[in-house]
C-alpha positions in Angstrom: 165.5 112.3 -29.0 167.9 112.4 -31.8 165.8 110.3 -34.2 162.8 112.5 -32.9 164.9 116.3 -34.2 165.8 114.1 -37.5 162.0 113.3 -38.2 161.2 117.0 -37.3 163.7 118.1 -39.8 162.7 115.4 -42.7 159.0 116.7 -42.3 160.2 120.6 -42.7 162.4 119.6 -45.8 159.7 117.9 -47.2 157.3 120.8 -47.1 159.4 122.9 -48.3 160.4 121.2 -51.1 156.6 120.5 -51.7 155.6 124.1 -51.6 158.6 125.5 -53.7 158.3 122.9 -56.4 154.4 124.4 -56.9 155.5 128.1 -56.6 158.0 127.1 -59.6 155.6 125.2 -61.4 153.2 128.2 -61.2 156.5 130.4 -62.6 156.8 128.1 -65.1 153.1 128.2 -66.4 153.7 132.2 -66.6 156.9 132.0 -68.7 155.0 129.2 -71.0 152.6 132.1 -71.7 154.8 134.9 -72.3 157.1 132.7 -74.5 154.4 131.5 -76.7 153.2 135.5 -76.7 156.7 136.4 -78.0 156.9 133.6 -80.5 159.0 131.7 -78.7 157.8 128.3 -79.2 160.2 126.1 -78.4 160.5 127.7 -74.8 156.9 127.9 -74.4 157.1 123.7 -74.6 160.0 123.4 -72.7 158.2 125.4 -69.8 154.8 123.7 -70.1 156.6 120.3 -70.0 158.4 121.5 -66.8 155.8 122.1 -64.8 154.9 118.4 -65.2 158.2 117.7 -63.7 157.9 120.7 -61.2 154.4 118.8 -60.2 156.3 115.4 -60.1 158.7 116.8 -57.6 155.7 117.8 -55.5 154.2 114.9 -55.3 157.6 113.3 -54.6 158.1 115.8 -51.3 154.9 114.7 -50.2 155.7 110.9 -50.9 158.5 111.6 -48.7 161.1 110.5 -51.6 163.5 114.1 -50.6 166.3 113.0 -52.7 165.1 112.7 -56.0 162.6 115.7 -55.6 165.7 117.8 -55.0 167.8 116.2 -57.5 165.2 116.8 -60.5 164.3 120.0 -59.1 167.6 121.7 -59.1 168.4 120.1 -62.7 165.1 121.2 -64.4 165.1 125.2 -62.9 169.1 125.5 -63.5 168.3 124.4 -67.1 165.2 126.4 -67.3 166.5 129.8 -66.1 169.5 129.3 -68.5 167.2 128.8 -71.4 164.9 131.5 -70.6 168.1 133.9 -70.4 169.4 132.6 -73.9 166.1 133.1 -75.6 165.4 136.4 -74.3 168.7 137.8 -74.5 171.2 139.9 -71.9 169.1 143.1 -72.6 166.1 140.8 -70.2 168.2 139.9 -67.1 167.0 136.7 -66.7 170.1 135.5 -65.3 169.0 137.1 -62.1 166.9 134.1 -61.7 170.1 132.4 -60.7 170.5 134.5 -57.6 167.2 132.3 -56.4 168.6 129.1 -57.9 172.6 129.8 -56.1 170.8 130.2 -52.3 168.2 127.9 -52.7 170.9 124.6 -52.2 171.5 125.7 -48.6 168.4 125.6 -47.4 167.0 122.5 -48.6 170.1 120.5 -48.2 172.1 119.6 -44.9 175.3 121.6 -45.0 176.4 119.0 -42.5 175.5 115.8 -44.0 174.8 116.6 -47.7 177.6 119.2 -48.3 178.4 117.5 -51.8 175.1 118.6 -52.9 175.1 122.4 -51.4 178.4 123.0 -53.6 177.5 121.1 -56.6 174.1 122.7 -57.4 175.1 126.0 -56.1 178.5 125.9 -58.8 176.1 124.5 -61.3 174.0 127.6 -61.3 177.3 129.7 -60.8 179.1 127.6 -64.2 175.8 128.5 -66.0 175.5 132.0 -65.5 179.3 132.1 -66.6 178.4 130.0 -69.7 175.8 132.3 -70.7 178.1 135.4 -70.4 181.3 133.7 -72.3 178.5 132.8 -75.2 177.1 136.3 -75.3 173.5 134.8 -73.7 173.4 132.2 -77.2 174.3 129.2 -74.8 171.1 127.0 -76.4 170.0 129.7 -79.4 171.7 131.9 -81.9 168.1 134.1 -82.3 167.0 135.9 -79.3 164.4 138.1 -79.3 164.4 141.8 -80.2 166.7 143.8 -78.0 163.9 146.9 -77.7 161.1 144.1 -76.5 163.5 143.0 -73.8 164.7 146.1 -72.4 161.2 147.8 -72.7 159.0 144.8 -71.3 160.8 141.9 -70.4 163.8 143.5 -68.3 161.5 145.5 -65.7 159.4 141.8 -65.6 162.2 139.7 -64.5 164.1 141.8 -62.0 160.4 142.6 -60.4 160.2 138.5 -60.7 163.6 138.3 -59.0 163.1 140.3 -56.1 159.6 139.1 -55.5 161.0 135.5 -55.7 164.0 136.0 -53.2 161.8 138.2 -50.9 159.1 135.6 -50.8 161.8 133.0 -50.2 163.1 135.4 -47.3 160.0 135.7 -45.8 159.0 131.9 -46.0 161.8 130.5 -44.8 161.8 133.0 -41.4 158.0 131.6 -40.7 159.1 128.2 -41.3 162.4 128.8 -39.3 160.3 130.9 -36.7 157.9 127.4 -36.1 160.3 125.3 -36.4 162.6 126.7 -33.4 159.3 127.1 -31.5 158.8 123.5 -31.6 162.4 122.8 -30.9 161.8 125.2 -27.9 158.7 123.5 -26.4 160.1 120.3 -26.9 162.8 121.9 -24.9 161.0 122.7 -22.3 158.8 119.8 -22.1 162.0 117.7 -21.6 163.1 120.1 -19.0 160.0 119.9 -17.2 159.9 115.9 -18.0 163.2 116.0 -16.3 162.8 118.1 -13.2 159.7 114.9 -12.9 161.7 112.2 -12.9 164.0 113.9 -10.4 161.1 114.8 -7.7 159.8 111.4 -9.1 163.1 109.6 -7.8 164.2 112.3 -4.9 160.5 111.1 -3.0 161.1 107.3 -3.7 164.4 107.3 -2.5 163.5 109.0 0.8 160.5 106.4 1.2 162.3 103.4 0.4 165.8 104.3 2.5 163.4 105.5 5.4 162.7 101.8 6.3 165.4 100.5 4.7 167.2 102.1 7.4 165.6 100.6 9.9 166.0 97.1 8.3 170.0 97.5 8.6 169.7 99.3 11.8 167.8 96.6 13.5 169.4 94.1 12.0 172.8 95.2 13.4 171.4 95.8 16.7 170.0 91.6 16.9 173.6 90.9 16.0 175.4 92.2 18.5 173.1 91.3 21.7 174.0 88.1 21.6 171.5 86.3 19.7 170.5 82.2 20.2 172.6 80.2 17.2 169.7 78.8 15.5 168.9 83.2 15.5 171.9 83.8 13.6 171.1 82.7 10.0 167.9 84.6 9.8 169.5 88.1 11.2 172.5 87.6 8.8 169.9 87.1 6.0 167.8 89.8 7.0 170.8 92.0 6.9 172.3 90.8 3.6 168.8 91.4 2.2 169.1 94.8 3.2 172.4 95.6 1.8 171.4 94.2 -1.2 168.2 96.0 -1.8 170.7 99.3 -0.5 172.4 98.5 -3.3 170.0 98.1 -5.8 168.4 101.4 -5.0 171.9 102.9 -5.2 172.1 101.9 -8.4 169.2 103.0 -10.1 170.0 106.3 -8.5 173.7 106.3 -10.1 172.4 105.7 -13.6 169.9 108.2 -12.9 172.5 110.4 -12.1 175.0 109.6 -14.9 172.9 109.8 -17.7 172.6 113.7 -17.2 175.8 114.4 -15.3 179.7 113.4 -15.5 180.8 111.5 -12.4 182.9 113.8 -10.5 185.9 111.5 -8.4 186.3 112.0 -4.9 190.0 110.4 -4.6 191.4 109.9 -1.3 194.6 108.0 0.3 193.9 103.9 0.1 194.9 101.1 1.3 193.9 99.0 -1.6 195.0 95.7 0.0 192.9 96.4 3.4 190.3 97.7 1.1 189.7 94.6 -1.0 190.4 92.4 1.9 186.9 93.7 3.4 185.1 93.3 0.1 186.3 89.4 0.2 184.9 89.2 3.6 181.3 90.7 2.8 181.2 88.3 -0.2 182.9 85.0 1.4 179.1 84.1 2.8 177.6 84.7 0.0 180.0 82.2 -1.8 179.6 79.6 1.2 175.9 79.6 0.8 176.4 78.8 -3.2 179.0 76.0 -2.6 181.4 78.1 -4.7 184.9 79.2 -3.5 186.3 82.8 -3.3 189.4 83.9 -4.2 191.4 87.2 -3.6 194.9 87.2 -5.6 196.6 90.6 -4.9 200.4 91.6 -5.3 202.4 91.9 -2.0 203.1 95.6 -1.3 201.1 97.6 -3.2 201.7 101.5 -2.2 198.9 103.7 -0.6 197.1 105.0 -3.6 194.8 108.2 -4.4 191.6 106.9 -5.6 187.9 107.2 -5.0 187.4 104.0 -3.0 183.6 104.6 -2.9 183.2 104.5 -6.7 186.4 101.7 -7.1 184.0 99.5 -4.6 181.1 99.9 -6.5 182.4 98.7 -9.4 184.3 95.7 -7.9 181.0 95.0 -5.9 179.1 94.9 -9.2 181.5 92.7 -10.9 181.9 90.4 -8.1 178.0 90.0 -7.0 177.4 89.2 -10.9 180.3 86.7 -11.0 178.2 85.0 -7.7 174.9 85.3 -9.2 176.2 83.8 -12.8 178.2 81.0 -11.1 176.6 77.6 -9.9 180.1 75.6 -9.6 183.6 76.7 -9.3 184.9 79.8 -8.3 185.1 83.5 -8.1 188.3 85.0 -8.2 189.4 88.7 -7.8 192.8 89.1 -8.9 194.7 93.0 -8.6 198.5 92.8 -9.8 201.1 95.6 -10.3 201.6 95.9 -14.2 203.4 99.0 -14.1 205.5 101.5 -11.9 206.4 105.1 -13.3 207.7 107.3 -10.4 204.7 108.6 -8.8 202.2 106.6 -10.4 201.2 103.1 -10.4 199.5 100.7 -13.2 197.1 98.1 -11.5 195.6 95.1 -13.7 192.6 94.0 -12.2 190.3 91.3 -13.1 187.2 89.2 -12.1 186.7 85.5 -13.3 184.3 83.2 -12.6 183.2 79.6 -13.8 179.7 80.5 -14.4 177.2 80.5 -17.3 179.5 82.6 -19.5 178.2 85.4 -22.0 177.8 84.2 -25.9 179.7 86.4 -27.9 176.6 88.1 -30.0 175.3 89.3 -26.5 178.8 90.9 -25.4 177.4 94.4 -26.5 174.2 94.3 -25.2 175.3 93.7 -21.7 176.5 97.4 -21.3 173.4 98.5 -22.3 170.9 99.7 -19.1 168.2 97.5 -18.4 169.8 94.8 -20.7 170.9 91.5 -19.5 172.1 88.6 -21.7 168.4 87.3 -22.3 165.1 87.3 -20.5 165.6 83.4 -19.0 168.9 84.9 -17.6 166.5 88.1 -16.0 163.7 85.3 -14.7 166.3 82.7 -13.1 168.6 85.2 -11.6 167.1 88.4 -11.4 168.7 91.6 -11.1 168.0 95.1 -12.7 170.4 95.6 -15.6 172.2 98.3 -14.5 175.7 96.9 -13.2 177.4 96.8 -16.1 176.3 99.9 -17.2 177.5 102.0 -14.0 180.9 100.0 -13.7 181.5 101.1 -17.3 180.7 104.6 -16.7 182.8 105.0 -13.5 185.4 103.2 -15.2 185.6 105.5 -18.1 185.4 108.7 -15.7 188.6 106.7 -14.1 190.2 106.9 -17.4 190.2 102.9 -17.9 188.3 100.8 -20.2 186.7 97.5 -19.4 187.0 94.2 -21.5 185.1 90.9 -21.2 186.2 87.5 -22.5 183.4 85.2 -21.9 182.9 80.9 -23.1 179.5 80.2 -23.0 179.0 77.2 -20.2 182.7 78.1 -18.5 182.6 81.4 -17.6 183.6 85.3 -17.8 186.4 87.2 -17.2 186.3 90.9 -16.8 189.3 93.0 -16.3 190.9 96.6 -17.1 194.3 98.6 -16.2 193.9 101.4 -13.8 196.9 104.5 -13.7 196.8 105.6 -9.9 198.9 108.1 -8.0 200.9 107.0 -5.6 199.7 108.7 -2.5 202.4 109.8 0.9 203.0 108.2 3.5 202.1 110.8 6.1 198.3 109.7 6.1 199.0 106.1 6.4 198.2 105.4 10.3 195.0 107.7 9.6 193.9 105.1 6.8 194.5 102.2 8.6 193.3 102.7 12.6 189.9 101.5 13.4 188.3 103.6 15.9 187.4 102.8 18.9 185.0 105.3 20.0 185.1 106.5 23.6 182.2 109.1 24.1 182.2 109.7 27.9 178.7 111.2 28.6 178.5 113.2 25.3 174.9 114.4 24.7 173.0 113.9 21.5 169.8 115.7 20.1 167.9 113.1 18.0 165.5 115.2 15.8 163.3 112.4 13.2 159.5 112.0 13.0 159.9 108.1 12.2 159.2 106.8 15.6 160.9 103.6 14.0 164.1 105.2 13.1 164.3 107.0 16.9 164.2 103.6 18.3 167.3 101.9 15.5 169.1 105.2 16.4 168.4 105.7 20.1 169.6 101.8 20.7 172.7 102.1 18.4 174.0 105.6 20.0 173.4 104.6 23.9 175.4 101.3 23.0 178.4 103.9 22.6 177.6 105.3 25.9 175.8 108.6 24.5 173.1 110.6 26.5 170.4 110.8 24.1 167.6 113.1 23.6 164.4 112.8 21.1 162.5 115.4 19.1 159.7 114.4 16.7 159.9 117.7 14.5 162.2 121.0 13.8 159.9 123.4 16.7 160.3 120.9 19.3 164.3 120.9 18.5 164.4 124.3 18.7 162.9 124.4 22.1 165.5 121.7 23.6 168.6 123.2 21.9 167.5 126.4 23.6 166.6 124.8 27.1 169.5 122.2 27.3 172.8 121.5 26.4 174.2 119.1 23.5 177.6 118.4 22.1 176.0 117.3 18.5 172.2 117.1 16.7 171.6 114.8 14.4 168.7 116.4 12.3 166.2 114.6 9.9 165.1 117.0 6.7 161.4 116.0 6.0 159.3 116.6 9.2 155.7 118.0 10.0 155.3 121.3 11.8 159.0 122.3 10.9 161.4 121.0 8.7 165.2 120.4 9.5 166.5 122.8 7.2 164.1 125.8 8.9 165.0 124.7 12.6 168.2 124.9 11.8 168.6 128.0 10.6 166.4 129.3 13.9 169.2 127.1 16.2 171.8 129.0 14.2 170.2 132.7 15.2 171.3 131.7 18.8 173.9 129.1 18.6 176.3 129.3 15.9 178.7 126.4 17.4 177.1 123.4 18.3 177.3 120.5 15.2 174.4 119.9 13.1 174.6 116.6 11.0 171.4 116.2 8.6 170.4 112.7 8.4 169.0 112.5 5.1 167.3 109.7 3.1 167.8 111.7 -0.2 171.2 111.5 -1.9 170.0 114.2 -4.5 172.8 116.7 -5.8 170.0 119.7 -4.4 169.6 118.4 -1.1 173.6 118.8 -0.3 173.4 122.3 -1.3 170.4 123.0 0.7 172.9 121.6 3.5 175.3 123.5 3.3 173.2 126.9 2.9 171.1 126.5 6.0 174.0 126.2 8.4 174.4 122.6 8.7 178.0 121.0 9.5 177.8 117.7 7.2 175.7 114.9 6.2 175.0 111.3 6.6 172.7 109.7 4.3 170.4 107.1 5.3 170.5 103.8 5.3 173.7 104.0 7.3 175.8 101.5 9.4 176.4 102.6 13.1 180.1 102.8 12.3 179.4 105.7 9.9 177.2 107.4 12.4 179.7 107.2 15.4 182.6 108.1 13.3 181.1 111.3 12.2 179.9 111.8 15.6 183.1 111.6 16.6 184.9 113.7 14.2 182.7 116.6 15.3 182.4 116.3 18.8 186.2 115.3 19.7 187.3 118.8 20.2 
């Protein structure tokens, strides 16, 4: 986008210099005619020579040689005005043409990047004007024309000429500026429309992918808790792992899209980092065992509770560890968390992920932080991946005011490490943080509203296994009727449904029941969806695909009273 803007500016300046050079050449022609008529032969020949030079400047502008075109033009223009003023004398008022040459550099040079040229050529006009005044307009000759002729004929001509040149300059620049900014507005509107189209596309794709993915993860969980045969366990684990891998990939694409346009907002909560990281270790240990490599966790004892966006932190560790596993065929993966500094209510942790994998060549260590980029095409073919993990890691850590570094030796492995400064949390919520919830829903009634029959099947099984009584509606209108006719403890409401969507159904329910908790079940994770959920009267949301634990925790939170 920046490159396109520079090209647009260059084209505008080339066109501007081309037109100005030709117009000044025409003016030089008339000045040469006047000079010969008045018997000022030397001045006439000078202006004839500058005609060719101005045409050459126009030719350079047409070719795109803007630098030399502008330099030559301003030198010839200033010398031409000074020479003409010297030959005509003070009475002719030719020096007023310096108003044109003094203001012009501000229009044809960039004040941001070419400030020195703006100052130089503006000052050149001023210096020549002062030099004329000091020498009594005898800078180039001691024999100016007759004062009476200058007063009678030359003075009005050059005053009118100076006025017309400045007027033409203002009108032309106004027209050019209007066209230029009109193009900018058009490009801006096109960019906004493209961004909206992209958001709509990602929103639709997110919904279409997450809905079946919710079924995959939910069914694999149900199969795993239904006492499968031993020969089925490995297949179920592979199914569950594949579903979560696909979810991670989808989240990376959506996260990267959002990070391009908005800052990452952190949601810091009280976190037991030791317990959190040990859970991550369990997740990745099976992947390491399948590859025949070791998964090591080195974490200091007695790390205090900290205020941390644990979702974003886990995203960082997940990306680094999964990358390490992907690119390591022999040896081990080590996740290290050590206390580096403890000052009053803040702690600085040193966090690193080491592997004994393929390593990263020195000339590729900057490339890997770019989106959709890996160390080589061979890497992508052999190991797969989207190339978004590390750019997302970098963005998240920047929002946490941390900087990630890399040490790597090709063929021996890599070490990604960073220091993270965190605020130490109070102990009052320690029990809430560590507590694992035991769900006891004594005959609570749930209305599950969803048009997808597979989601209904999965959701119903998860809920009924926790002793919840489940009723089902396949669209918003049916849900409204059922809430009027029956008592429910909570409603789980899908958003996109035929006949009546979840937003409309919630608004209608709120007209006669303002107390029943309504949770949105949405496969769309974009911020505008969250705003709509709040506006229509829902109490919260659960994004698909969700784990059974997430779903049951939310239901308990809203029904315990």
